[in-house]
C-alpha positions in Angstrom: -0.1 0.0 -0.1 1.3 3.5 -0.8 2.1 5.9 1.9 -0.2 8.8 2.7 0.6 12.5 2.8 -0.4 14.9 5.7 -3.7 15.8 3.8 -4.7 12.2 3.6 -4.0 11.9 -0.1 -2.0 9.0 -1.4 1.6 9.8 -2.0 3.3 9.4 -5.5 6.1 7.0 -6.1 9.5 8.4 -6.0 10.2 8.7 -9.7 6.8 10.3 -10.3 7.4 12.7 -7.3 10.7 13.7 -8.4 9.5 14.3 -12.0 6.5 16.2 -10.7 4.0 14.2 -12.7 0.8 12.5 -11.8 1.1 8.9 -10.4 -1.7 6.4 -10.4 -0.5 4.9 -7.0 -0.7 1.4 -8.4 1.3 -1.3 -6.4 3.8 -2.8 -6.5 4.8 -0.3 -9.3 2.6 2.4 -10.9 1.6 2.4 -14.5 4.0 5.1 -15.6 6.9 3.2 -14.3 5.8 0.2 -16.0 5.6 1.9 -19.3 9.0 3.5 -18.9 10.4 0.0 -17.9 11.8 1.3 -14.6 9.7 -0.8 -12.1 12.9 -1.6 -10.2 13.1 2.1 -9.1 9.4 2.5 -8.4 8.7 2.4 -4.7 6.7 4.5 -2.2 8.6 6.3 0.4 7.1 6.1 3.9 8.1 9.8 4.6 9.2 11.5 1.2 9.4 15.0 2.6 10.6 14.2 6.2 14.0 15.6 7.1 16.2 14.2 9.8 16.4 16.8 12.6 18.7 16.9 15.7 15.9 17.7 18.0 12.0 17.6 17.9 11.6 21.4 18.0 13.3 24.2 16.2 16.2 25.7 18.1 17.9 29.0 17.7 21.6 29.5 17.0 22.4 30.1 20.6 20.6 27.0 21.7 22.6 25.0 19.3 25.8 26.4 20.4 24.9 25.6 24.1 24.3 22.0 23.2 26.8 19.8 24.8 29.7 19.0 22.4 29.7 15.5 23.6 26.1 14.9 22.6 26.7 16.5 19.2 29.7 14.3 18.5 27.8 11.2 19.5 24.9 11.9 17.2 27.3 12.6 14.4 29.1 9.4 14.9 25.8 7.4 14.5 25.0 9.1 11.2 26.0 7.4 7.9 28.8 9.1 5.9 27.9 12.4 4.6 28.8 11.3 1.2 26.0 8.7 1.2 24.1 8.9 -2.1 20.4 9.1 -2.3 20.4 5.6 -3.7 23.1 2.9 -4.1 24.2 2.1 -7.6 24.9 -1.5 -8.1 25.2 -3.8 -11.0 22.0 -5.8 -11.6 20.3 -7.6 -14.4 19.0 -5.5 -17.3 15.3 -5.0 -17.1 15.1 -5.1 -21.0 16.7 -8.5 -21.1 15.3 -10.0 -18.0 11.6 -9.1 -18.5 11.5 -10.5 -21.9 13.7 -13.6 -21.6 14.1 -14.3 -17.9 16.4 -16.9 -16.7 15.1 -20.1 -15.2 13.4 -23.5 -16.2 11.6 -23.8 -19.4 9.5 -26.9 -20.1 9.1 -29.0 -23.2 6.0 -27.0 -24.4 7.7 -23.6 -24.0 8.3 -21.2 -26.9 12.1 -22.0 -26.7 11.7 -25.8 -26.7 12.4 -26.2 -30.4 15.8 -24.6 -29.9 16.9 -26.8 -27.0 20.1 -28.6 -27.7 20.9 -26.3 -30.7 24.2 -25.0 -29.8 24.1 -22.5 -32.8 20.9 -20.8 -31.7 21.0 -18.5 -28.8 17.4 -17.6 -28.3 17.8 -17.5 -24.5 20.6 -15.4 -23.0 23.3 -17.2 -21.2 24.0 -16.7 -17.4 26.9 -14.4 -18.3 24.7 -12.3 -20.6 21.8 -12.0 -18.3 23.7 -9.8 -16.1 27.0 -7.9 -17.1 28.6 -6.0 -14.2 29.6 -2.6 -15.4 27.4 -2.5 -18.5 23.9 -2.9 -16.8 22.9 -0.8 -13.8 20.0 0.0 -11.7 19.4 1.8 -8.5 18.4 0.4 -5.2 16.1 2.8 -3.3 17.9 4.5 -0.4 15.3 3.3 2.0 16.5 -0.2 1.9 20.1 0.6 2.5 19.7 1.5 6.2 17.4 -1.4 6.6 20.1 -3.7 5.2 22.6 -2.1 7.6 20.2 -3.1 10.5 20.0 -6.5 9.1 23.7 -6.9 9.1 23.9 -5.4 12.5 22.1 -8.4 14.0 25.4 -10.4 13.4 26.5 -8.8 16.6 24.4 -11.6 18.1 26.1 -14.2 16.0 27.0 -16.4 19.1 23.3 -16.8 20.0 22.4 -17.4 16.4 25.1 -20.1 16.0 24.0 -21.8 19.2 20.4 -21.9 18.1 21.3 -23.3 14.6 23.3 -26.1 16.2 20.5 -26.8 18.7 18.0 -27.0 16.0 19.9 -29.6 14.0 20.7 -31.4 17.1 17.0 -31.9 17.9 15.1 -31.8 14.6 14.8 -34.6 12.2 13.5 -32.4 9.3 16.0 -29.8 8.3 16.3 -29.2 4.6 20.0 -28.4 4.3 22.7 -30.9 5.6 23.9 -29.8 9.0 27.6 -29.4 7.9 26.7 -27.2 5.0 24.7 -24.9 7.4 27.3 -24.9 10.2 29.9 -23.8 7.6 27.7 -21.0 6.4 27.1 -19.7 10.0 30.9 -19.8 10.5 31.4 -17.6 7.4 28.8 -15.2 8.8 30.7 -15.0 12.1 33.7 -13.4 10.3 31.8 -10.6 8.6 31.5 -8.2 11.5 34.6 -7.5 13.8 34.4 -6.3 17.4 35.1 -2.7 17.0 32.8 -2.0 13.9 31.6 1.6 13.4 28.5 2.7 11.7 30.6 3.7 8.6 32.4 0.3 8.4 29.2 -1.6 8.7 27.6 0.6 6.1 30.5 -0.1 3.8 30.1 -3.8 4.3 26.4 -3.6 3.6 26.9 -2.1 0.3 29.5 -4.7 -0.6 27.1 -7.6 0.3 24.4 -5.8 -1.8 26.7 -5.8 -4.8 27.5 -9.4 -4.2 23.8 -10.3 -3.9 23.1 -8.5 -7.2 25.5 -10.8 -9.1 23.8 -13.6 -11.0 24.7 -16.7 -8.9 26.2 -19.5 -10.8 26.8 -22.8 -9.2 30.0 -24.5 -10.1 29.1 -27.9 -11.5 32.1 -29.7 -9.8 31.8 -28.2 -6.4 31.3 -30.3 -3.3 29.0 -29.7 -0.6 31.6 -29.4 2.0 33.1 -26.5 0.0 29.9 -24.6 -0.8 30.5 -22.2 2.0 33.7 -20.9 0.5 31.5 -19.2 -2.4 30.4 -16.7 0.3 33.6 -15.9 2.1 34.0 -12.3 3.4 32.3 -9.7 1.1 31.0 -12.4 -1.2 28.3 -13.1 1.3 24.7 -12.9 -0.1 21.4 -11.8 1.5 19.9 -15.1 0.6 22.4 -16.9 3.1 21.9 -14.3 5.9 18.1 -14.4 5.7 18.2 -18.2 5.5 20.2 -18.6 8.8 18.1 -15.8 10.5 14.9 -17.9 9.8 16.4 -21.1 11.1 17.6 -19.3 14.3 14.0 -17.8 14.7 12.4 -21.3 14.4 14.8 -22.7 16.8 14.2 -20.0 19.4 10.5 -20.8 19.4 11.2 -24.5 19.9 12.8 -23.5 23.3 16.5 -24.2 22.5 19.4 -22.3 23.7 18.0 -22.0 27.3 21.0 -20.0 28.7 20.5 -17.2 26.0 17.0 -16.5 27.3 17.3 -16.4 31.1 14.6 -15.5 33.7 11.2 -16.9 34.6 9.1 -18.7 32.2 6.9 -15.8 31.1 9.8 -13.4 30.6 11.8 -16.0 28.8 9.0 -16.8 26.5 8.3 -13.2 25.8 12.1 -12.7 25.0 12.1 -15.7 22.7 9.1 -14.5 20.6 10.6 -11.0 20.4 13.8 -12.5 19.0 11.9 -14.7 16.6 9.9 -11.7 15.3 13.2 -9.9 14.6 14.5 -12.8 12.8 11.3 -13.0 10.6 11.4 -9.2 9.9 15.0 -9.4 8.9 14.4 -12.5 6.7 11.5 -10.7 5.1 13.5 -7.6 4.2 16.2 -10.0 2.8 13.6 -11.5 0.5 12.4 -8.2 -0.7 15.8 -6.7 -1.5 16.7 -10.0 -3.3 13.6 -9.6 -5.6 15.0 -6.1 -6.5 18.6 -7.2 -7.2 18.9 -10.8 -8.4 17.1 -13.5 -10.3 15.6 -16.4 -8.3 18.0 -19.3 -7.5 18.3 -22.4 -5.3 19.1 -20.2 -2.3 16.1 -18.0 -2.9 13.9 -21.2 -2.6 15.8 -22.2 0.6 15.1 -18.8 2.2 11.6 -18.7 1.2 10.9 -22.1 2.7 12.5 -21.4 6.0 10.8 -17.9 6.1 7.4 -19.6 5.4 7.9 -21.9 8.3 8.9 -19.2 10.6 5.9 -17.1 9.5 3.6 -20.2 10.2 4.8 -20.3 13.8 4.3 -16.6 14.5 1.2 -15.7 12.4 -0.4 -19.1 11.6 -0.7 -20.9 8.3 -4.0 -19.3 7.5 -2.7 -15.8 7.8 -2.4 -13.8 4.7 1.5 -13.2 4.8 2.2 -17.0 5.3 -0.3 -17.9 2.5 1.4 -15.5 0.1 4.8 -16.6 1.0 3.7 -20.2 0.3 2.6 -19.0 -3.2 5.9 -17.3 -3.7 7.8 -20.4 -2.8 5.6 -22.5 -5.4 6.3 -19.9 -8.0 10.1 -20.1 -7.1 9.9 -23.9 -7.2 8.5 -23.8 -10.8 10.8 -21.1 -12.0 14.0 -22.8 -10.8 12.6 -26.1 -12.1 12.7 -28.1 -8.8 9.6 -29.9 -9.8 11.5 -31.7 -12.4 14.1 -34.4 -11.5 17.7 -33.5 -12.2 19.2 -35.9 -14.8 22.7 -37.0 -14.7 23.5 -35.2 -18.0 22.7 -31.9 -16.3 25.7 -30.0 -14.7 24.3 -30.0 -11.2 26.4 -31.0 -8.1 25.2 -34.1 -6.4 24.5 -32.3 -3.1 22.4 -29.7 -4.8 20.3 -32.4 -6.4 19.6 -34.1 -3.2 18.7 -30.7 -1.5 16.3 -30.0 -4.3 14.6 -33.3 -3.8 14.4 -32.7 -0.1 13.0 -29.3 -0.5 10.4 -30.3 -3.0 9.3 -33.3 -0.8 8.8 -31.0 2.2 7.0 -28.4 0.3 4.8 -30.9 -1.4 4.0 -32.5 1.9 3.2 -29.0 3.6 1.1 -28.0 0.5 -1.2 -31.0 0.9 -1.6 -30.6 4.6 -2.7 -26.9 4.3 -5.0 -27.7 1.4 -6.6 -30.4 3.6 -7.2 -28.5 6.7 -8.1 -25.1 5.2 -10.2 -26.4 2.3 -7.9 -24.5 -0.3 -6.7 -25.9 -3.6 -3.1 -27.1 -3.5 -0.4 -25.0 -5.2 1.4 -27.9 -6.8 0.0 -31.0 -8.4 1.8 -34.4 -8.9 0.5 -34.5 -12.4 2.9 -31.8 -13.5 5.9 -33.1 -11.4 8.4 -35.9 -11.9 10.9 -35.1 -9.0 12.0 -38.3 -7.3 12.3 -38.8 -3.6 15.7 -38.0 -2.1 18.1 -41.1 -1.7 18.2 -42.6 1.7 21.8 -41.7 2.4 23.6 -39.9 5.2 24.3 -36.2 5.1 27.9 -36.7 5.4 27.7 -38.7 2.1 25.6 -35.8 0.5 28.2 -33.1 1.2 31.3 -35.4 1.0 33.6 -36.5 -1.7 32.7 -38.8 -4.6 34.1 -41.8 -2.7 31.8 -41.1 0.2 28.8 -41.0 -2.2 29.8 -44.2 -3.9 30.0 -46.1 -0.7 26.6 -44.7 0.3 25.0 -45.6 -3.0 26.2 -49.2 -2.5 24.1 -49.5 0.6 20.8 -48.6 -1.1 18.3 -51.2 -2.4 16.5 -51.0 -5.7 13.9 -48.8 -4.3 16.4 -46.1 -2.9 16.1 -47.3 0.7 19.2 -47.9 2.9 19.7 -51.5 3.8 20.9 -50.6 7.3 18.0 -49.7 9.6 19.1 -46.3 10.7 17.2 -43.1 11.1 18.3 -40.3 8.8 16.6 -37.0 7.9 16.2 -38.0 4.3 14.4 -41.1 5.4 11.4 -38.9 6.7 11.3 -36.9 3.6 10.9 -40.2 1.6 8.1 -41.4 3.8 6.1 -38.3 3.6 6.8 -37.9 -0.1 5.3 -41.4 -0.6 2.2 -40.8 1.4 1.4 -37.2 0.2 0.2 -38.0 -3.3 -2.6 -40.0 -2.0 -3.8 -37.1 -0.1 -3.9 -35.2 -3.4 -6.0 -37.8 -4.9 -8.5 -37.7 -1.8 -8.7 -34.0 -2.1 -9.6 -34.1 -5.8 -12.5 -36.5 -5.0 -13.6 -34.5 -2.1 -14.6 -31.7 -4.3 -17.0 -34.0 -6.3 -20.2 -35.8 -5.2 -19.6 -39.2 -4.0 -21.2 -41.5 -6.7 -20.5 -45.1 -7.0 -17.5 -44.7 -9.3 -16.0 -42.3 -7.0 -16.6 -44.7 -4.1 -14.6 -47.3 -6.0 -11.8 -44.9 -6.5 -11.7 -44.0 -2.9 -11.4 -47.8 -2.0 -8.7 -48.1 -4.7 -6.7 -45.1 -3.0 -7.1 -46.7 0.4 -5.8 -50.1 -1.0 -2.8 -48.4 -2.7 -2.0 -46.2 0.3 -1.9 -49.3 2.5 0.4 -50.9 0.0 2.7 -47.9 -0.1 2.9 -47.9 3.7 3.7 -51.5 4.0 6.5 -51.0 1.5 8.2 -48.6 3.9 11.1 -50.2 5.8 9.8 -51.6 9.1 11.9 -49.4 11.5 10.3 -46.3 9.9 6.8 -47.5 10.7 5.4 -46.7 14.1 4.8 -49.3 16.8 3.5 -49.0 20.2 7.0 -50.0 21.6 8.7 -47.0 20.1 8.1 -44.7 22.9 9.8 -47.2 25.2 12.9 -47.4 23.1 16.1 -45.4 23.4 15.5 -43.4 20.1 15.9 -39.6 20.4 12.9 -37.6 21.0 12.9 -36.2 17.5 13.0 -39.7 16.0 10.0 -40.8 18.1 8.1 -37.7 17.1 8.7 -38.3 13.5 7.7 -42.0 13.7 4.3 -41.2 15.3 3.8 -38.1 13.0 4.3 -40.1 9.9 1.9 -42.8 11.2 -0.7 -40.1 11.9 -0.4 -38.7 8.4 -1.0 -42.3 7.1 -4.0 -42.8 9.4 -5.5 -39.4 8.4 -5.5 -40.4 4.8 -7.8 -43.4 5.7 -9.9 -41.1 7.9 -10.5 -38.8 5.0 -11.4 -41.7 2.8 -13.8 -43.4 5.2 -15.5 -40.0 5.9 -16.2 -39.5 2.2 -17.4 -43.1 1.8 -19.9 -42.7 4.5 -21.9 -40.3 2.1 -22.4 -43.2 -0.2 -22.1 -46.3 2.0 -23.3 -46.3 5.6 -21.3 -49.5 6.3 -18.1 -47.4 6.2 -19.0 -45.8 9.5 -17.5 -48.6 11.3 -14.1 -48.2 9.6 -14.4 -44.4 10.1 -14.8 -44.8 14.0 -12.0 -47.5 14.1 -9.5 -45.3 12.4 -10.7 -42.1 14.4 -10.1 -44.2 17.6 -6.6 -45.1 16.3 -5.8 -41.5 15.5 -6.9 -40.4 19.0 -5.0 -43.0 20.7 -1.8 -42.0 18.8 -2.3 -38.3 19.7 -2.7 -39.2 23.3 0.5 -41.3 23.4 2.4 -38.3 22.2 0.6 -36.3 24.9 1.9 -38.7 27.7 5.4 -37.7 26.8 5.0 -34.0 26.6 5.2 -33.2 30.3 8.6 -34.9 30.7 9.9 -33.7 27.3 9.3 -30.0 26.9 10.8 -30.0 23.4 7.7 -31.8 22.0 5.1 -29.5 23.6 4.4 -27.7 20.4 4.5 -30.9 18.3 1.8 -32.2 20.6 -0.4 -29.1 20.1 0.2 -29.5 16.4 -1.0 -33.1 16.5 -4.2 -32.1 18.5 -5.1 -29.6 15.8 -4.1 -31.5 12.7 -5.5 -34.9 13.5 -6.9 -34.9 17.1 -9.9 -32.5 16.5 -11.3 -34.2 13.5 -11.1 -37.6 15.0 -12.3 -36.7 18.4 -15.2 -34.7 17.0 -16.3 -37.8 15.0 -16.2 -40.0 18.0 -17.9 -37.7 20.4 -20.7 -36.9 18.0 -21.3 -40.6 17.4 -21.7 -41.1 21.1 -24.1 -38.0 21.5 -26.1 -39.5 18.4 -26.2 -42.8 20.2 -27.6 -41.3 23.4 -30.3 -39.3 21.5 -31.5 -42.0 19.3 -30.9 -45.1 21.3 -29.2 -46.9 18.5 -25.9 -48.6 18.9 -22.7 -47.0 17.6 -21.1 -49.2 14.8 -17.8 -49.3 16.9 -16.2 -52.6 17.9 -13.8 -51.3 20.5 -14.5 -50.6 24.2 -16.9 -47.8 24.8 -15.4 -47.0 28.3 -12.0 -46.8 26.9 -13.2 -44.4 24.2 -14.9 -42.3 26.8 -11.6 -42.3 28.9 -9.6 -41.2 25.9 -12.0 -38.3 25.1 -11.9 -37.1 28.7 -8.1 -37.0 28.4 -8.3 -35.2 25.2 -10.5 -32.6 26.7 -8.0 -32.0 29.6 -5.3 -31.4 27.0 -7.6 -28.8 25.2 -8.1 -27.2 28.7 -4.3 -26.9 29.0 -4.0 -25.2 25.5 -6.7 -22.8 26.4 -4.5 -21.0 28.8 -3.4 -17.6 27.4 0.1 -18.2 26.8 2.3 -16.1 24.5 2.7 -18.9 21.9 -1.0 -19.8 21.7 -2.8 -16.9 20.0 -6.0 -19.1 19.8 -6.5 -19.8 23.3 -9.9 -18.3 23.3 -11.0 -20.7 20.6 -9.6 -23.6 22.6 -11.6 -22.6 25.5 -14.7 -22.6 23.4 -13.7 -26.0 22.0 -13.3 -27.4 25.6 -16.7 -26.3 26.7 -18.4 -27.8 23.7 -16.6 -31.2 24.1 -17.3 -31.3 27.8 -21.1 -30.5 27.3 -21.5 -33.3 24.8 -19.4 -35.8 27.0 -21.5 -34.7 30.2 -24.8 -35.5 28.1 -23.3 -38.9 27.2 -22.3 -39.8 30.8 -25.6 -38.5 32.4 -27.9 -40.1 30.1 -29.9 -43.0 31.6 -31.0 -44.4 28.3 -30.1 -48.2 27.8 -27.2 -48.2 25.3 -26.7 -51.3 23.2 -23.3 -52.6 22.6 -21.8 -53.1 19.0 -21.0 -56.6 20.1 -24.7 -57.7 19.7 -23.9 -58.4 16.0 -23.6 -56.6 12.7 -27.4 -57.6 11.9 -28.7 -55.6 14.8 -26.5 -52.6 13.8 -27.6 -52.6 10.1 -31.2 -52.9 11.2 -30.9 -50.0 13.5 -29.4 -48.1 10.7 -32.1 -48.9 8.3 -34.9 -47.8 10.7 -33.3 -44.6 11.6 -33.3 -42.0 9.0 -32.7 -39.6 11.8 -29.4 -41.2 12.6 -28.1 -41.1 9.1 -28.9 -37.5 8.7 -27.4 -36.7 12.0 -24.3 -38.7 11.3 -23.7 -37.2 7.9 -23.6 -33.7 9.5 -21.4 -35.0 12.5 -18.6 -32.6 11.5 -20.7 -29.5 11.5 -23.4 -30.7 13.9 -24.8 -28.5 16.7 -22.1 -27.1 19.1 -19.2 -27.8 16.7 -19.4 -24.6 14.6 -16.2 -23.3 16.3 -14.3 -25.6 14.0 -15.2 -23.7 11.0 -13.5 -20.5 12.4 -10.6 -22.3 14.2 -7.3 -21.0 12.8 -5.6 -24.4 12.7 -2.3 -22.7 11.3 -1.8 -20.8 14.5 -0.4 -23.8 16.3 1.0 -25.6 13.3 4.5 -26.7 14.0 7.4 -27.3 11.6 9.2 -29.8 13.8 7.7 -32.6 11.4 7.8 -30.4 8.2 
């Protein structure tokens, strides 16, 4: 949105204001600047006519003379050099070349596909031609220079950032980048600022990093992952790397890591953590914006967008507008870079980059389907247009190591890409989720259509193939009840149960759709709902002794616990009101006990804590569930057991049209309307993303 003048009228963009011509105030760039092909210079200054003053009120000459000399010298030392231009001139891509023929991926139906492989035809510009330093210049608006100086000044806290990043990799099982690669990048960032830096030297280094960012990044085809950090040594550092590390540190801070960096009692420490995380989000947001002005998208841009999106999810919620827009930007970046297409051996792409691309796409594809499911929004990416393979089940040391390390790791893979040794690797979880996620997309596609007989058969086929795919996963990666008693790290146990819940939730969605066509599917729906609720509560039993999984448990409650518990508790309420048996073969008493424990967890989430912005909605949810459960427990109507036989159940179903009608609306029945307004994303957690 453009800024406002004192009279309330919209301010003009800087080029129109300086030329004293009428501006149409369009965003992100006005129509005049678009016609003149100077969109990179079009921006709306927040205070175009404001002058920097030494005091809030005018002072006479005598007053200025009487001002202490020490104070004047201090203010002057904080100002940038007097020779600072109104904008920084740095070499960036030519708008004429980039807008007509942008660099990036072009598919087989593109307008340049006929010339692919023809070395004599250069319809597309090469990487060198896209941006020629010294021959193509543009101006970065002066507003962003001090903002980038502030961003670089955050490196004065590099020790805290480094500890948070190391803590994140020590606990999480789902980091996109290999740990050694990220650690080396943080080490390079540590050497940017020295102890006795002045505002002038920080300003100079900021302009150097901006100039480095403006250069079109080219990945050397023969570089190894362990040497990747050397490309960003000193003034060669880029904003994509800095923003990426800031976003990871922000996520780690919210997870509760680096306890010694945030001392004090629980409330003060929590407030300090979220203040730090918001600073990291603002800094990474600014890095993304400036990168858009300076350089074409690249792999590092996709890394930055992904980490920034996850941090935004934690602070704003998935259903917030900034997060949803960031998800759209990431999908556009994935298509532009070509991450949705698998890298062939003939392409000059380093092995570590190919595996990172696969991991990123698998993580994004999984998140995209989750958001589409829980918010009723279309997915951004469809498997119909992607052929990216799952990442190989190899260690991160092999990914960033030498060719010999990679060859030894490849020898340990079976024909399906799984490692023959039952070891837990971060890549293993990406493979599991990437195998399960396409079935979710098929379910989403059918959920938008009426469930007719043909669709019902397709749903049953999806269920069968999903079960087959799950059973094809190595046994040690499939959750079992004994996993919580094992010596596995907490992160591994969380991933085991999270992957299991995603698999069960696919079946939950299938059975819920089938009940619209076949009432006999209600039995399977209640069975899978009970399994989901039990699995969520198993995670809940561990959260008190393991604080690191507190947010993961909240995530599971929202993602899987609410739908399954709502289905079960409404089935019990319908049973009480109609007197007909519930088509559930399990123990009714155990089911009620599990629902009671689930309600107690919702009560705990209803506390107005800093990290729970939806505590009011959880309080409403607790009251609704409690009222329904009280109705079930206080009812004196005789309740038949499902063990009396399937024939009695089917007879009861046929004689009760009211039951069918009430069951079909169980998700939006009386008292459950709060689920329609519940912002699920506010408690989403990326520990499993």
